[in-house]
MMTF fields as JSON, N, C-alpha, C and O atoms, coordinates in Angstrom:
{
  "mmtfVersion": "1.0.0",
  "mmtfProducer": "UNKNOWN",
  "numBonds": 307,
  "numAtoms": 308,
  "numGroups": 77,
  "numChains": 1,
  "numModels": 1,
  "chainsPerModel": [1],
  "groupsPerChain": [77],
  "chainIdList": ["A"],
  "bondAtomList": [4, 2, 8, 6, 12, 10, 16, 14, 20, 18, 24, 22, 28, 26, 32, 30, 36, 34, 40, 38, 44, 42, 48, 46, 52, 50, 56, 54, 60, 58, 64, 62, 68, 66, 72, 70, 76, 74, 80, 78, 84, 82, 88, 86, 92, 90, 96, 94, 100, 98, 104, 102, 108, 106, 112, 110, 116, 114, 120, 118, 124, 122, 128, 126, 132, 130, 136, 134, 140, 138, 144, 142, 148, 146, 152, 150, 156, 154, 160, 158, 164, 162, 168, 166, 172, 170, 176, 174, 180, 178, 184, 182, 188, 186, 192, 190, 196, 194, 200, 198, 204, 202, 208, 206, 212, 210, 216, 214, 220, 218, 224, 222, 228, 226, 232, 230, 236, 234, 240, 238, 244, 242, 248, 246, 252, 250, 256, 254, 260, 258, 264, 262, 268, 266, 272, 270, 276, 274, 280, 278, 284, 282, 288, 286, 292, 290, 296, 294, 300, 298, 304, 302],
  "bondOrderList": [1, 1, 1, 1, 1, 1, 1, 1, 1, 1, 1, 1, 1, 1, 1, 1, 1, 1, 1, 1, 1, 1, 1, 1, 1, 1, 1, 1, 1, 1, 1, 1, 1, 1, 1, 1, 1, 1, 1, 1, 1, 1, 1, 1, 1, 1, 1, 1, 1, 1, 1, 1, 1, 1, 1, 1, 1, 1, 1, 1, 1, 1, 1, 1, 1, 1, 1, 1, 1, 1, 1, 1, 1, 1, 1, 1],
  "groupList": [{"groupName": "MET", "atomNameList": ["N", "CA", "C", "O"], "elementList": ["N", "C", "C", "O"], "formalChargeList": [0, 0, 0, 0], "bondAtomList": [1, 0, 2, 1, 3, 2], "bondOrderList": [1, 1, 2], "singleLetterCode": "M", "chemCompType": "L-PEPTIDE LINKING"}, {"groupName": "LYS", "atomNameList": ["N", "CA", "C", "O"], "elementList": ["N", "C", "C", "O"], "formalChargeList": [0, 0, 0, 0], "bondAtomList": [1, 0, 2, 1, 3, 2], "bondOrderList": [1, 1, 2], "singleLetterCode": "K", "chemCompType": "L-PEPTIDE LINKING"}, {"groupName": "ALA", "atomNameList": ["N", "CA", "C", "O"], "elementList": ["N", "C", "C", "O"], "formalChargeList": [0, 0, 0, 0], "bondAtomList": [1, 0, 2, 1, 3, 2], "bondOrderList": [1, 1, 2], "singleLetterCode": "A", "chemCompType": "L-PEPTIDE LINKING"}, {"groupName": "ARG", "atomNameList": ["N", "CA", "C", "O"], "elementList": ["N", "C", "C", "O"], "formalChargeList": [0, 0, 0, 0], "bondAtomList": [1, 0, 2, 1, 3, 2], "bondOrderList": [1, 1, 2], "singleLetterCode": "R", "chemCompType": "L-PEPTIDE LINKING"}, {"groupName": "VAL", "atomNameList": ["N", "CA", "C", "O"], "elementList": ["N", "C", "C", "O"], "formalChargeList": [0, 0, 0, 0], "bondAtomList": [1, 0, 2, 1, 3, 2], "bondOrderList": [1, 1, 2], "singleLetterCode": "V", "chemCompType": "L-PEPTIDE LINKING"}, {"groupName": "THR", "atomNameList": ["N", "CA", "C", "O"], "elementList": ["N", "C", "C", "O"], "formalChargeList": [0, 0, 0, 0], "bondAtomList": [1, 0, 2, 1, 3, 2], "bondOrderList": [1, 1, 2], "singleLetterCode": "T", "chemCompType": "L-PEPTIDE LINKING"}, {"groupName": "LEU", "atomNameList": ["N", "CA", "C", "O"], "elementList": ["N", "C", "C", "O"], "formalChargeList": [0, 0, 0, 0], "bondAtomList": [1, 0, 2, 1, 3, 2], "bondOrderList": [1, 1, 2], "singleLetterCode": "L", "chemCompType": "L-PEPTIDE LINKING"}, {"groupName": "GLY", "atomNameList": ["N", "CA", "C", "O"], "elementList": ["N", "C", "C", "O"], "formalChargeList": [0, 0, 0, 0], "bondAtomList": [1, 0, 2, 1, 3, 2], "bondOrderList": [1, 1, 2], "singleLetterCode": "G", "chemCompType": "PEPTIDE LINKING"}, {"groupName": "ASP", "atomNameList": ["N", "CA", "C", "O"], "elementList": ["N", "C", "C", "O"], "formalChargeList": [0, 0, 0, 0], "bondAtomList": [1, 0, 2, 1, 3, 2], "bondOrderList": [1, 1, 2], "singleLetterCode": "D", "chemCompType": "L-PEPTIDE LINKING"}, {"groupName": "PRO", "atomNameList": ["N", "CA", "C", "O"], "elementList": ["N", "C", "C", "O"], "formalChargeList": [0, 0, 0, 0], "bondAtomList": [1, 0, 2, 1, 3, 2], "bondOrderList": [1, 1, 2], "singleLetterCode": "P", "chemCompType": "L-PEPTIDE LINKING"}, {"groupName": "GLN", "atomNameList": ["N", "CA", "C", "O"], "elementList": ["N", "C", "C", "O"], "formalChargeList": [0, 0, 0, 0], "bondAtomList": [1, 0, 2, 1, 3, 2], "bondOrderList": [1, 1, 2], "singleLetterCode": "Q", "chemCompType": "L-PEPTIDE LINKING"}, {"groupName": "GLU", "atomNameList": ["N", "CA", "C", "O"], "elementList": ["N", "C", "C", "O"], "formalChargeList": [0, 0, 0, 0], "bondAtomList": [1, 0, 2, 1, 3, 2], "bondOrderList": [1, 1, 2], "singleLetterCode": "E", "chemCompType": "L-PEPTIDE LINKING"}, {"groupName": "HIS", "atomNameList": ["N", "CA", "C", "O"], "elementList": ["N", "C", "C", "O"], "formalChargeList": [0, 0, 0, 0], "bondAtomList": [1, 0, 2, 1, 3, 2], "bondOrderList": [1, 1, 2], "singleLetterCode": "H", "chemCompType": "L-PEPTIDE LINKING"}, {"groupName": "SER", "atomNameList": ["N", "CA", "C", "O"], "elementList": ["N", "C", "C", "O"], "formalChargeList": [0, 0, 0, 0], "bondAtomList": [1, 0, 2, 1, 3, 2], "bondOrderList": [1, 1, 2], "singleLetterCode": "S", "chemCompType": "L-PEPTIDE LINKING"}, {"groupName": "PHE", "atomNameList": ["N", "CA", "C", "O"], "elementList": ["N", "C", "C", "O"], "formalChargeList": [0, 0, 0, 0], "bondAtomList": [1, 0, 2, 1, 3, 2], "bondOrderList": [1, 1, 2], "singleLetterCode": "F", "chemCompType": "L-PEPTIDE LINKING"}, {"groupName": "ILE", "atomNameList": ["N", "CA", "C", "O"], "elementList": ["N", "C", "C", "O"], "formalChargeList": [0, 0, 0, 0], "bondAtomList": [1, 0, 2, 1, 3, 2], "bondOrderList": [1, 1, 2], "singleLetterCode": "I", "chemCompType": "L-PEPTIDE LINKING"}, {"groupName": "CYS", "atomNameList": ["N", "CA", "C", "O"], "elementList": ["N", "C", "C", "O"], "formalChargeList": [0, 0, 0, 0], "bondAtomList": [1, 0, 2, 1, 3, 2], "bondOrderList": [1, 1, 2], "singleLetterCode": "C", "chemCompType": "L-PEPTIDE LINKING"}, {"groupName": "ASN", "atomNameList": ["N", "CA", "C", "O"], "elementList": ["N", "C", "C", "O"], "formalChargeList": [0, 0, 0, 0], "bondAtomList": [1, 0, 2, 1, 3, 2], "bondOrderList": [1, 1, 2], "singleLetterCode": "N", "chemCompType": "L-PEPTIDE LINKING"}, {"groupName": "TYR", "atomNameList": ["N", "CA", "C", "O"], "elementList": ["N", "C", "C", "O"], "formalChargeList": [0, 0, 0, 0], "bondAtomList": [1, 0, 2, 1, 3, 2], "bondOrderList": [1, 1, 2], "singleLetterCode": "Y", "chemCompType": "L-PEPTIDE LINKING"}],
  "groupTypeList": [0, 1, 2, 3, 4, 5, 4, 0, 6, 1, 5, 7, 4, 6, 8, 9, 10, 7, 11, 2, 4, 3, 12, 2, 6, 7, 13, 6, 7, 14, 8, 7, 4, 13, 7, 4, 3, 10, 7, 1, 4, 15, 11, 6, 8, 6, 2, 2, 7, 5, 5, 11, 2, 10, 4, 5, 8, 0, 16, 11, 1, 6, 6, 2, 17, 5, 4, 15, 11, 13, 18, 2, 15, 11, 0, 0, 2],
  "groupIdList": [1, 2, 3, 4, 5, 6, 7, 8, 9, 10, 11, 12, 13, 14, 15, 16, 17, 18, 19, 20, 21, 22, 23, 24, 25, 26, 27, 28, 29, 30, 31, 32, 33, 34, 35, 36, 37, 38, 39, 40, 41, 42, 43, 44, 45, 46, 47, 48, 49, 50, 51, 52, 53, 54, 55, 56, 57, 58, 59, 60, 61, 62, 63, 64, 65, 66, 67, 68, 69, 70, 71, 72, 73, 74, 75, 76, 77],
  "secStructList": [7, 3, 3, 3, 3, 3, 3, 3, 3, 7, 6, 6, 1, 7, 7, 2, 2, 2, 2, 2, 2, 2, 2, 2, 2, 2, 2, 6, 6, 7, 6, 6, 7, 7, 7, 7, 7, 7, 3, 3, 3, 3, 3, 3, 3, 7, 7, 6, 6, 7, 7, 2, 2, 2, 2, 2, 2, 2, 0, 0, 0, 0, 0, 7, 7, 6, 6, 6, 3, 3, 3, 3, 3, 3, 3, 3, 7],
  "xCoordList": [77.875, 77.882, 77.269, 76.324, 77.81, 77.326, 77.102, 77.67, 76.262, 76.082, 76.054, 75.521, 76.633, 76.587, 75.793, 76.119, 74.755, 73.914, 74.114, 73.923, 74.498, 74.654, 73.497, 73.287, 72.752, 71.569, 71.83, 72.21, 71.622, 71.834, 70.65, 69.993, 70.39, 69.382, 69.868, 71.059, 68.956, 69.31, 69.745, 69.342, 70.575, 70.999, 69.774, 68.859, 69.769, 68.637, 67.603, 66.752, 67.653, 66.728, 67.34, 68.493, 66.583, 67.04, 67.47, 66.761, 68.643, 69.182, 69.37, 70.474, 68.309, 68.426, 69.42, 70.079, 69.534, 70.506, 71.929, 72.78, 72.182, 73.496, 73.831, 74.962, 72.845, 73.063, 73.339, 74.169, 72.657, 72.902, 74.321, 74.985, 74.784, 76.158, 77.156, 78.138, 76.912, 77.806, 77.89, 78.976, 76.753, 76.715, 77.466, 78.236, 77.247, 77.931, 79.437, 80.198, 79.871, 81.31, 81.892, 82.981, 81.171, 81.619, 81.715, 82.651, 80.748, 80.758, 81.944, 82.406, 82.431, 83.582, 84.915, 85.977, 84.851, 86.067, 86.505, 87.576, 85.715, 86.036, 85.377, 84.35, 85.986, 85.374, 85.505, 84.852, 86.322, 86.55, 85.486, 85.614, 84.444, 83.4, 82.281, 81.612, 82.074, 81.057, 79.749, 78.738, 79.754, 78.525, 78.645, 79.721, 77.531, 77.472, 76.207, 75.133, 76.314, 75.159, 75.22, 76.241, 74.149, 74.102, 73.272, 72.238, 73.736, 73.011, 73.066, 73.28, 72.871, 72.925, 73.588, 73.534, 74.213, 74.834, 74.132, 73.989, 73.697, 73.0, 73.83, 74.091, 74.249, 74.987, 74.056, 73.422, 73.985, 73.1, 73.924, 74.858, 73.603, 74.154, 73.182, 72.013, 73.673, 72.809, 73.103, 74.223, 72.111, 72.293, 73.143, 73.097, 73.916, 74.727, 73.812, 72.718, 74.274, 73.496, 72.567, 71.94, 72.47, 71.646, 72.285, 73.494, 71.491, 72.023, 71.912, 71.149, 72.699, 72.613, 71.232, 70.729, 70.618, 69.263, 68.274, 67.348, 68.47, 67.596, 67.818, 66.864, 69.065, 69.358, 68.768, 68.239, 68.856, 68.234, 66.738, 66.175, 66.101, 64.674, 64.393, 63.402, 65.268, 65.126, 65.193, 64.418, 66.122, 66.285, 65.051, 64.544, 64.575, 63.423, 62.151, 61.307, 62.013, 60.779, 60.811, 59.758, 62.025, 62.06, 63.207, 62.985, 64.415, 65.587, 65.788, 66.395, 65.294, 65.449, 64.115, 63.319, 63.884, 62.726, 63.206, 63.789, 62.964, 63.558, 63.015, 63.528, 62.006, 61.527, 62.56, 62.823, 63.148, 64.079, 65.49, 66.397, 65.678, 66.982, 67.538, 66.792, 68.851, 69.541, 70.296, 70.499, 70.701, 71.425, 72.493, 72.417, 73.496, 74.57, 74.755, 74.705, 74.967, 75.117, 76.544, 77.098, 77.129, 78.452, 78.302, 78.04, 78.466, 78.407, 79.774, 80.792, 79.807, 81.075, 81.028, 79.96, 82.179, 82.234, 82.002, 82.014],
  "yCoordList": [155.039, 155.962, 155.271, 154.494, 155.559, 154.963, 156.046, 157.136, 155.715, 156.557, 155.644, 154.535, 156.13, 155.409, 156.279, 157.444, 155.689, 156.387, 155.714, 154.506, 156.502, 156.006, 156.542, 157.752, 155.635, 155.991, 155.617, 154.486, 156.58, 156.355, 156.923, 157.863, 156.341, 156.924, 158.283, 158.469, 159.221, 160.552, 160.479, 159.583, 161.44, 161.545, 161.681, 162.451, 160.928, 160.978, 159.894, 159.659, 159.234, 158.137, 156.858, 156.544, 156.122, 154.886, 153.905, 153.712, 153.282, 152.329, 150.974, 150.666, 150.161, 148.889, 147.917, 147.155, 147.936, 147.056, 147.477, 146.632, 148.764, 149.263, 148.91, 148.531, 149.033, 148.687, 147.2, 146.814, 146.356, 144.912, 144.591, 143.731, 145.273, 145.065, 145.516, 144.821, 146.679, 147.164, 146.162, 145.874, 145.64, 144.66, 143.389, 142.854, 142.905, 141.694, 141.897, 141.001, 143.059, 143.34, 143.305, 142.77, 143.875, 143.82, 142.391, 142.042, 141.561, 140.148, 139.396, 138.408, 139.863, 139.234, 139.811, 139.443, 140.713, 141.254, 142.585, 143.079, 143.175, 144.484, 145.568, 146.136, 145.839, 146.723, 148.203, 149.029, 148.561, 149.963, 150.599, 151.771, 149.87, 150.414, 150.967, 150.214, 152.282, 152.896, 153.171, 153.472, 153.072, 153.295, 152.774, 152.802, 152.298, 151.81, 152.345, 152.257, 152.895, 153.288, 152.434, 152.409, 151.748, 150.886, 151.554, 152.162, 151.435, 152.009, 151.085, 149.88, 151.655, 150.856, 151.666, 152.896, 150.949, 151.548, 150.964, 149.747, 151.838, 151.432, 151.923, 153.121, 151.01, 151.392, 151.283, 150.252, 152.352, 152.428, 152.47, 153.266, 151.634, 151.735, 152.603, 152.254, 153.726, 154.737, 154.931, 154.697, 155.352, 155.716, 156.981, 157.825, 157.099, 158.304, 159.518, 159.5, 160.565, 161.791, 161.909, 162.95, 160.841, 160.928, 161.941, 161.906, 162.827, 163.905, 163.559, 162.681, 164.278, 164.111, 164.508, 163.931, 165.48, 165.886, 164.736, 164.577, 163.94, 162.781, 161.725, 161.101, 161.526, 160.574, 161.083, 160.299, 162.379, 162.973, 162.687, 162.344, 162.822, 162.539, 161.073, 160.766, 160.165, 158.736, 158.52, 157.748, 159.207, 159.08, 159.586, 158.936, 160.747, 161.366, 160.537, 160.511, 159.859, 159.13, 157.667, 157.08, 157.049, 155.608, 155.135, 154.354, 155.584, 154.945, 155.271, 154.481, 156.41, 156.799, 157.247, 157.894, 156.903, 157.417, 158.702, 158.674, 159.817, 161.083, 161.614, 162.604, 160.977, 161.361, 160.945, 161.689, 159.75, 159.232, 158.963, 158.648, 159.085, 158.775, 159.973, 160.777, 160.069, 161.026, 160.222, 159.017, 160.898, 160.199, 161.112, 162.339, 160.449, 161.166, 160.483, 159.257, 161.285, 160.783, 161.013, 162.099, 159.987, 160.102, 159.685, 158.518, 160.624, 160.326, 159.839, 160.45, 158.735, 158.145, 157.976, 157.801, 158.028, 157.867, 156.435, 156.119],
  "zCoordList": [73.703, 74.809, 76.02, 75.888, 77.198, 78.433, 79.473, 79.405, 80.431, 81.604, 82.822, 82.778, 83.897, 85.172, 86.149, 86.375, 86.714, 87.686, 89.041, 89.178, 90.034, 91.395, 92.223, 92.307, 92.83, 93.613, 95.072, 95.375, 95.969, 97.4, 98.173, 97.725, 99.333, 100.211, 100.691, 100.942, 100.815, 101.296, 102.756, 103.498, 103.15, 104.536, 105.424, 105.131, 106.507, 107.427, 107.183, 108.041, 106.046, 105.761, 106.322, 106.03, 107.12, 107.724, 106.639, 105.652, 106.829, 105.867, 106.563, 107.012, 106.657, 107.37, 106.727, 107.434, 105.411, 104.757, 105.104, 105.381, 105.088, 105.466, 106.902, 107.206, 107.79, 109.196, 109.358, 110.181, 108.584, 108.638, 108.17, 108.748, 107.135, 106.652, 107.717, 107.979, 108.334, 109.383, 110.529, 111.031, 110.934, 112.022, 111.631, 112.429, 110.413, 109.952, 109.895, 110.261, 109.441, 109.413, 110.821, 111.03, 111.789, 113.18, 113.68, 114.399, 113.302, 113.699, 113.11, 113.681, 111.978, 111.322, 111.812, 111.31, 112.789, 113.357, 112.781, 113.131, 111.915, 111.336, 112.196, 111.824, 113.344, 114.334, 113.994, 114.63, 113.019, 112.706, 111.831, 111.477, 111.471, 110.592, 111.46, 112.168, 111.408, 112.265, 111.529, 112.164, 110.208, 109.451, 108.038, 107.441, 107.507, 106.123, 105.49, 106.084, 104.3, 103.493, 102.231, 101.543, 101.931, 100.76, 99.675, 99.952, 98.441, 97.315, 96.119, 96.257, 94.949, 93.727, 92.625, 92.611, 91.707, 90.528, 89.313, 89.19, 88.421, 87.193, 86.018, 85.902, 85.143, 83.938, 82.742, 82.52, 81.986, 80.826, 79.548, 79.447, 78.573, 77.224, 76.436, 76.273, 75.955, 75.349, 73.87, 73.416, 73.135, 71.732, 71.661, 72.556, 70.588, 70.382, 70.404, 69.839, 71.061, 71.109, 72.303, 72.499, 73.116, 74.316, 75.257, 75.484, 75.794, 76.635, 78.12, 78.522, 78.918, 80.363, 80.857, 81.821, 80.212, 80.579, 80.396, 81.192, 79.355, 79.143, 80.222, 80.686, 80.619, 81.694, 83.007, 83.794, 83.245, 84.431, 84.433, 85.473, 83.3, 83.18, 83.515, 84.178, 83.057, 83.374, 84.884, 85.448, 85.522, 86.977, 87.701, 88.615, 87.288, 87.943, 87.78, 88.676, 86.638, 86.352, 86.77, 87.017, 86.858, 87.098, 87.978, 88.904, 87.716, 88.314, 89.793, 90.516, 90.252, 91.653, 92.224, 91.543, 93.461, 94.194, 94.847, 95.93, 94.196, 94.621, 95.954, 96.476, 96.498, 97.826, 98.876, 99.821, 98.709, 99.711, 99.17, 99.941, 97.853, 97.262, 96.495, 95.935, 96.487, 95.631, 94.57, 94.716, 93.518, 92.454, 91.874, 91.945, 91.292, 90.589, 89.244, 89.146, 88.212, 86.841, 86.386, 86.557, 85.807, 85.185, 83.714, 83.421, 82.81, 81.379, 80.924, 81.252, 80.165, 79.698, 78.186, 77.6, 77.577, 76.117, 75.713, 74.523]
}
């Protein structure tokens, strides 16, 4: 069993890495990009029977800084 956790900065939180990527894309001639938000994807290999609630607990305690980040969980077979 696997889970994919996507962690992103919350709306309104400054994203300097995203801004640097947006600027670099403009420098390379990709002028149509008006904003970039950068995040991370974490894939977990889980023991059979692990619940989404347990993955949520992992996110709340370690994988995401819930003060400034939001997360989404995708459970996969």
